[in-house]
N, C-alpha and C positions, 0 to 999 in steps of 0.2 A: 485395688486387684494390682499385682506384682507384673510385672510389663519382664516378658523376655527379650533378653538383649539380641538375640539370634530373631527375633521375629522382624516383620516388615515394618520402615518408619511409618505411621499413625500419619503422615503427610504426603502420602504419594510419591517420595522419591524412587521409590525400588530398591533404596538400600535397606543395609539390616540398621534397627535400634543402633545396636554398638558405636559402627561406625558413621552414623548420622549426628546425633542427638544424646549421645551417651551423657551430656551433662544435664541436660532435661529429665531424666529417667525421675527423679523425686518428684520433680513438680508435673510429669502428665499423669504419675501414678498419684498423687493429690487430685488432682483435676478430672481422673474416674471415676474416685471414692464420693465428688460433688456432684456430677452426673447419675450417678448407680442411687446417688440419695436424690435426686430431683432436685439440686439443689442450684438450680439454672444461672441464678441471677447471680449467687455468688461464687460459680463456676467462671461467669461471664469475665466477672473482677477479674478474677484471679488470671483471666489469661491476657488479658487486656495489658494489667500489669507485666507479666512475662514477656508481653511482644514489644512494651515498650523499653525491656533492658534485654531484649535477644533479638532484635529484629530483623524481618526477612526469613524468620525460619519456618519451614512448612510446615511443619506438625503443631505448630502456634498459628497458623494462620489458617489450616486446614480446619483447627478445631474453633477457634474463634466463627469463623463462617459459621459453622453446625450448630454452637450457641444462639447465636443472634438470630439464625434462621426459625429457630425453637422458640426465644422468645417473642418472635412477632416485628423484629425489629429488623425490615424490610428494607428498607435506606442504607443502614449502617452494614447489613449482609452484603448489600450490593457495592458498596464501596471498598468493605474487606476483602472481597472477591476477585473484582478487578484489581486490589493491590497485589494480589496474592495468583491472579495469571500474569501480571505483568512481569511479577518476579520469578516464575517458574513457567515459561508457555506452554512448556512440553510434559507437564505432570497432571495426569489421567483425574486428579482431584481437584485441581485448578480449573481445568474444564469442564467437568460435571460441576464442581458449583457456581461456574459462569452461566451454566444451562440452566441450572435453576433458576438463577436470577433473571437471566433471559427470557423465560418461561413466565414467572411472577411477573414480567413489566408486559408482556403481552409479544415478546418478539419469540415466537414459537420457530420460526423459520433460522434464526442466529441459533435458539437452545438447541434445536437437531444436527445441527453444522457443529458445534459447539461438545458437542454428547459423541457425535462420531466420533470428532479427531480423540476424545476422552477413550472409547472401546480401542481404538487405535493404538494410544498413546501406552493402556494397560496389557496389551501383549495376549499372551498365557494365563498371566494370574489377576484376577480380578477382585480386587479388594469388596470386603463387605460394604463398605461406606459408597466406594460408587454403586453398588446394586441396592443401596440405599436411594443413592439419588435415582435408580433408573427406577423405581418404582416411585417415587417424587413426581417424576417427569409422568410417567404415564397417566398418572392421578390428573394432574395441571395438562394433558396435552388433548385426553377424552374431554374434561370439562370444559374446554375452549375449543373444542368439536374439531380435533385434528387427529380425525380416525388413523387414518395411514402412519403417522409419526408413532402414537401410543400402541397401536398393536404391532410397528415392528419394533418397537424395544420390547415386548413381553415376546415374541418370538427370538429375539436375541436371549432372551434368561432362559429361554425353553431349551433352544438351540445348545446354549452352554452350559445346563442344567443348574444356571443359578439360582441362589436360595431355594426354599423349598418347594416341593410340588404345591402345597397347599399354599403357598404365597402366590406363587404361579398362575394359578386356579383362580384366586381373590381378584389377581390385576386381570385376568382375561375378564373376570366378569364385570370389572369396572367397566371396560372399553363398550362391552355390550352395554351397559344399564345406561349410559352415556349418550346412549340414542342415535344408530349406527344409518346412517341413511340406506335404503332399501338397494340401492343401484352399487353401493359398496358392502354389502354383505358378502359376494362374490371373494373368496381368494382366488388371487392372481398370484403365478409361481413365473419366477423366472423362465424365458425359454432359451432352447440351444438353436443354433442357427443350421443349416442345413451341412452335410458332410464337402458337399464341393463347392462351397462357396469362398469367394478368392480373397473375402478379408475375415477366414475364419477365425485365424492366429489370430488377428485383436479382437475380436468379437468375444473369442475364448478367454484371451488375457484377461478383459474387462468382469466377463464372467465369474472368471474365478474371484476377482476383487470382489465383486457384491456375494458370492456366497459366504465369504471370511469377512464380512460386515464392513469392509472399508467405503463404505456408500459412498462418500464423496468423491473418492479418486475413481470408484467403477462408474458412476455418471460421467464425470467429466471424458472416460475412456469410450463410454458410448458417444455422447454428443461427437466427436472427433471423428466418429465413423459416418455422421449424415453424409455428407457430400457423398460417398462413396456406396453408402445402400441407403439410401431416399424414400425405396421405397419397401422398407423390410419391414414385416408386422412383426417379425422377431425383436428387431433393434427398438422399434419404439415402445415395443410393450414394455419392455426393460427399462428403458429411461421414464416409464408413467409409474411404473411400479418403485420405483427407486425416489422420485420424487414426490410419490406418496409420504413414503417414508422418512423424505428428509425435511418435509414439511412445505413442499413447493407446491400447492396446489393449484396455480394458474400456470404453472407447466406441465403438470400432469395430466390437465385439462387438455392443452393441447395436442400432448403425445394421443390421448383416447380420440381426439378427434380427428387428429390425422390415420390412428388406425383407421376407425371408420368408413375415412374416404376412399380406401386404396384397395382398388381395384379386385383384389381375390378375396375380402372380407365380406365374408358370408353376411346376407339383408339382418339374420336375428344378431349376429355379432357386431355388427354395423349400429344399430338401435342400442345394444347394451353395452356399447363403448360412447354412445353419444350420453344414454342414461348416465354413466357415473362422469361423466366430462361436467352435465348441469352438475352432478352432487358436490363437485372439485370446485366450479364458479361460484357456487352457492358457499363452499368454504371458504374460500378466498376474498370473498363481499359478499355477506350475509347480507348485507343491508344496499345490496344493486336495485336499480331502476328497471321497471316501476315497481312502486311499494305503496300498499296503503298507511297512512301514517295516521296515529291516531294525535287527536287534536285537542285545543279547549278555545273555549270563547268565554269572554267574560262582560258584564255588566253590571252599571248600578242601578241598583233597586229605589232609591228613593223617591223618583215620581212616579212607578210603578204601586209602589207601596202607599203613597199619599192619594191618588187615584182610588185604589180599593177600601182604602179605608186602615191600611193595617196588614201587616204581614200576614197575620192569623187570616184575612177577607182576604189576602192575594193566595197562601193556601187552600179555602174554602174553593175559590176559583176556579183552580186545577183539581182539585177531588172532583167537580162536577163534569169536570172536562171527559169525555172517554178516548181523548189523547192522551191523556196521562194517568199513570199508575205510581200510587205511592211505593218504594219499595225499601228493605229492608236496610240497615248499615247499625257499623260497629263504632259508637263513641269513644268506645275505651281505647281503641287502635289512634285514633287522631290523637286521643291526649296521651297518650303513650310515647306520642312523637314530639310532643309541643305543639302542638298545632289546636286552633278551637273549630270545632266542626259544625257541619252544618245543623242547620234546624232544620233540615227535612231532605230527603232526595227522592228523586222522579223519574220514573221511565215514560221514555218521550218515543210513540209509538205513528208512524203513518195511518193517514185519516181512512178508515173503510168504507168503500162505495154500500156497504150495506151493514146497520146495526150490528148482526151477528158473526159478520165476517171476518174470519182472522188476517190480523194484523202484522205488520214486521217492526221488531222493534228497532228505532233505529240510535238513539244517544239513553243516556245521562241528567239531568239538571237538579242540579245540586243548590238549594236554598241557603246564604248567611245573612246572620240579624247584624245588627249593628253591635259592633267592639268598640272597645275606649281606642283602639287605635286603627280602625278601617274602617267605614261605612259599609251596612246592608249592602249586596251582591248577589249577584246570579253568576254560577258557571254552569256551563255547558261545554260536556264532553263527549268526544264518541269518535269514530274512524271519519278520516273526510269525506268520503261520498257519501256519507248516513249526514255527520252533521250538518252539511250545508242545506236538505232539506230538514230536516230539526231546527234549525236556527229559525226560519221561517215558519216553521208551524209554533213555537214557543215566542217569537216577536208577537205574531197577532192576538197570541192566548193572553198576555199580560201585556202588553204595551210597550216595550220596551227595545232596545238597538242596542245590537250585540257588536261590541268592535271584532278585527277580523279576527279570524282564529288564527291560533301559536302551534307549532310543533313543537312542544320543549324537548329539550337533551330529557331521557331518561323515558319519556315515553315510548310505547311501543309500536313496532311495524309490521305489517304482516305482509303477505305475498296476495295478491289478488285469487287466488287459488284457495287459500286458507280463509281470507274474507268471506267469501261465496260459500265455504261449509260451515261457518260458525253462523251461518243467519240463523236468528229467533224468531219466532212468531209467538203472539196472544193467543193463545185459543180458549172457545166458550168449555168451562168445565163441563162433563156430561153429570147428567141430574143424578141422584142415587139412584142405585138401583131400586126397585119397588118388587121386584121378582127375580129368581135366579137365571141368569143366561143360561138358553138352554145348551143342552151339549153336542160339542161339532159347529156350535155359532162363534163368532165374534165377540168379544168384549165392547161395551161403551168405551172401553180405555183400550182395547185394541183399535176401535175404526176413530180414536181421538190421536192414537200413533199414527195409524196409518195416514189421516190425515196430515201431519205433522210433517211426516219424513215425505208424505207428498208433495207438500208444499215447498220445501227443501230442495228436493231433488229435480221440482218444474224449472224453479229459476235456477237453480245449476243450470240442469241444461239448456236454458234460454240464453243464459248469459254468458260462461264459461267459452264456448266458440268464438267470441266477440270479443274478448278481452283481452289486452294486451298481458302477457307476463313475462317477469324475469328471465326466466329460462328457455325465453325463444325469441332473447336480444329484443324485447319489447315490441315484438309483433302480436298480432292475436292467434291462433290456434288456424282459424282458415285462411289468412294471410300467410304463416308459415306451409301450410302443405303446398306451397305451389313451386315450391323448390326443395332439392332433395337432403341437403342439410336440416333446412324446418321443418321437412314429414317425420326425419329419424328423430326429433327433438320432441314435437307433437306425438309419435308413436310410443317414446320413451316416456311420457310422463305418465301417458293411458295406461300402459302396461305395468307402469306403477300402481296407478291408483287402481288397478284390477286386480291386483297378486297379492295387496297388503293392506288394502280396507278391513277394519274389522268388522263392519256391521256386513250384512250378505247386501243389502239394497245399498248400500256405497259403491259394493264393486259391479253390482246390478247398472248403477248410475255410469260409472267410470265406459262398461261395456256400451252404455246406450247413447254413450258420445260418440264410438264410432259411424254408426246410424247418420247421428246427423251432421258427421262432417264428411260422410262421404267412405269413410277408410275401411279396408278388406282387415275380416274376421282373418287371424293368424291359424295357419293349417295345427291339427294336434301331434301328437310328438312322440313317435314308439321309439320305446329303449327298455334295455330287457334290466338294466342296472341305472333309476332315471338318477339316482346320488352322483356316483361317478361320470355319469355321462352326459345332464342335462345340467345346466347352470340355473340357479335358486328360480330367476324371476320366470323360467318357462317350465317349472315343475305345477302348474296351474294346468299345464295343455297337455300333458302326458296321459295316454290312454291307460285308464287306470286299471279298468279290464284284463288288460294280457301282462298284470305285475303277479308276480309269484306274490305267495302270502308275507313272506317275509319281505319285501324288497318293497311293499303295501305297507307295511308294519312300520319301517323304517322312514319314508319318505312321508307318512303323517307323523310323525313324532320330531324328525329333523326341522319339518316346514312346522309345525307346531312350535318349535322351540325356537326357530328364524325370524317368525314371523310373518311365514308368507300365507297368507289365511285361506286363501281361496283355495291353494292348493293341499292345505289339511282339511278343511273342508270336502274336497271334493274325494280326497283320500277314506274320509271315515265313510262318506256317501259308499263309495265302493267296499272298502270293509263290514260294512252291518248288510249290504246286498248279498255278500258272499254266505254260502251254507260250512266254509270248512273255515271259520272263525272262531278262533276259543271266545270264551265267554269274557276275559280279562279284555282284549281287545275293543270287544262289542261294546262295555262300558267305557272306555276309554274315550271310542268314537263317537257314541251316542252324549259322552257329556259336552264333548265340544258343539255339536249339531245340537244339543238343548240354546246351550249359549248364542247360538246366530238364529235361533228361530225369532222369525219377527211376529208372530200372534201366539197368545195363550193355547189357542187349539192345537196349533205343533207342536208348542212346551209339553204341554199334558200327554200325548203319544208320546212323543219320546222319554217321560218319567214314567211312561205304561210299561215302555224295553228296559228301563232302569229297574224297576220292581223285578220283573219277571228275570233279569241277572243276578239282581241280590239274592233271590232267592237260590238260583241255582249254585250260587259262590257260597250261599251260608251266610251273608254278610245281613248287617246289621241297615235295615231301613230307614232308620234314624234321619238320616238327612236326605233322605228321599223325601221323607212324610213333612221336611221343613220346605225344601224346592216347592212342593207340590201344592202346600198350605199361601206359600209368599202370592202364587197364581190366584188360589181361589178366591183368597180376600180381594185380590182386583178385583176379581171378575164377580163378587159378591154371592157366590155359592154356599148358602147359609148349611144346608146340610151336609157337604162334603166339608166344609169349614170345623163342623162340630166334628164327624166323621176322626179327621186328622187330629184334632184336639185332643180327643176319648184315646184314641190310638196311642199318641205321646204317652200319654198318662198313664197306661197301662205296661208298656213296652219301654218306655225310655224314660220311664220318671228318675232312674239313678245314672244316666250320660250326662255328664257336665257338659260336654261341646254340644250336646242336641238341647240341651237347655239356655245356655249363652245365647245359641244359634238362635230359637223359638223366642227370647227375648227381644234381640233384636229386629224379626220380622214382625213384634205385636206392635214394637215402636214404631218400625216404620207407618204402620196400617193408624196409627194413632192414639193407641191403647195408653192409659199412662201407668204405669207399669207402679211407680210408689203410691197414687193412690189406690191399686190393688191390694198393694202390700199391706197400706192401712187396717184394709178390712179381713186379713188376717188373724185366724185364731192360734193361739201358742201351740206350737207343733204343726199346725194345718198348712194350709195353703190357701192362695186365690182363684178362684172362678176353675177349683179343682187342680190348679197344676202346682207343682213343688214350688215352696218357698225359696227357695235356692234358685231358681230360674231369676235374672239380673242382665239388665244391658250389655249386651258384649263391647269389649272396647271397637272402635270403627275399624275394620277390615281385620277384626279378630277370628273370626268362622268364614270358612268360604261355602259357598255352596252354587250349583251349575250356575254358571253365568256372571262370577263375580268374583275379584281375585283371590287370594290366597293372600294370609298375614303376611304382613313384611314384605309385599311385591307389589308395585302398581299397577293399574289397572292394563297400563302399554303392552303386560305380559301377560299373553295363554298359558295356563298350567291344567294339567290333567288332572282333573276329577276322581281317585281311587275309592274304594270302597274300604271302610273301615270294619 
């Protein structure tokens, strides 16, 4: 590609090519041709030769860093980036590449500072290379959990209209999909100070720096006002926002806690500021104590094996012990990473008081046979709290003695809250139904799931109030409630749990925590325009009946998209209860409610409403049939199953999406479609269904209560009629 001699230097010097690197124009054109032809290795060798011949030339150093990063040569790229910055300390590209090297090395705060300098050094003309660097930083910061920094870079791109609108939308989606803590989903803007403030001039000067994206200078200026404006909410809000965008989460959390403690801060605002501080403390130190750590315990099997008469007899002993259950595992994944797979894997459960009583899963036991390079051994793994119990069970069962458990690097750890929320139980499966479940009654599966939920949430409610938590600085919720700051922390945790839990029973459990701890129930919020007037963590408290339809619809869709599930559910309930809502609005609302329903009885009731709406809209009811079929199969309603299959055959046999969804449901129900396909006659179909039906790819078809194709299960999406 020909280089315009009057174009800006590709090395970020700010000069024209003609006055900066005219002697390298031919070489730069050759490099461009190699890069456009995806000949990265050849281009890298060429630029290294040129750099030796022409040392400390910005255009060559910038190109070399870019090529080394493209070739995943991170060490050399970091070294070249340092040399580039030392030679050109005010060059925006040198600063930008230094930011990329920093973020790759995990030094996100240094990366944010370098990029802030790069923005300032670039002035009004921002190069395409710096825009690409910004996109790289957004993705890396979002992946590292530094939401404020990533979102701040996206806002700068939007404010300056840099890149294409589609590129900016993609980057904004990257930040959202990385998993933003609920407390950080509220956008906080810079605040202005009162007109009669004695330090308004200095404040406005710092605010001007912030709005012009000179963030480090603005932060320094705002900090200098602490001595004269130490009780200003506006000052500490701006400091907190700047610290978030500069990847200084600990300082940001201190500023939010300061705001929460100010006399003029309203109680709800204080709780939400505290919740934001908790999220930023976690961002600053994800593994802060106390954590529940995953551990391993090992022991040789030689003695136990000999006593049992061989490892096969040892496994048989476990098989006949009700505290153990064989678990499937993928041998190929072990072999793929060059490790010897275990002979068998076993789940270890607590001992039940009665034979049919549900028991809690504690740990996994891996039995390894004798290898040429090691003796037979047993490995017990699980979370430390549970491993201590499982260790005694396994030792008494097979006559071994485990060494002290160890927590190896790379093994996971979770907060005590998440440990409680991931509790699993072994349940006694219901007997196959001998007759259809009567209409309006819970099916055996419904009762089993209800029992599981009851066990989980009863245990959670019994243990959580007296469990030490890192979010409460090592205190238990009951202890933390004894002081004002601790009480705000508990309220923030409970509010977040209520507002964002994907299951209705989880939200109800968080509400029940209030009763266990004697906490007050927050008052309803009355607002005409809740999206403008009410922060997201309070949306579920809005008096939905007072809203006009447009506001109600907007709140429903926004809460659903932002992950505030309880607000979306309550808005959906208000929508379907009104007589002035359009069929499309009710369709969207019922689709959410079907996914939140806790029993098949309620799901079938909602599906009935969806059928009525589909008739009004003259829309296909094929996917409604699929949703109902899944529930009927679970309930064992044979007559209704046959009715639905016949309806699908008659009315939807040419709808490929419906056929794929049907295949998926049948596979879930344990129907062997490949065996059925072998029984079909040429041009015919198995069991009266079209031969085109084949298992869909996982996630390929969405029905109410499951994610759309390409989306994770964490993202709720509206199901619309086809």
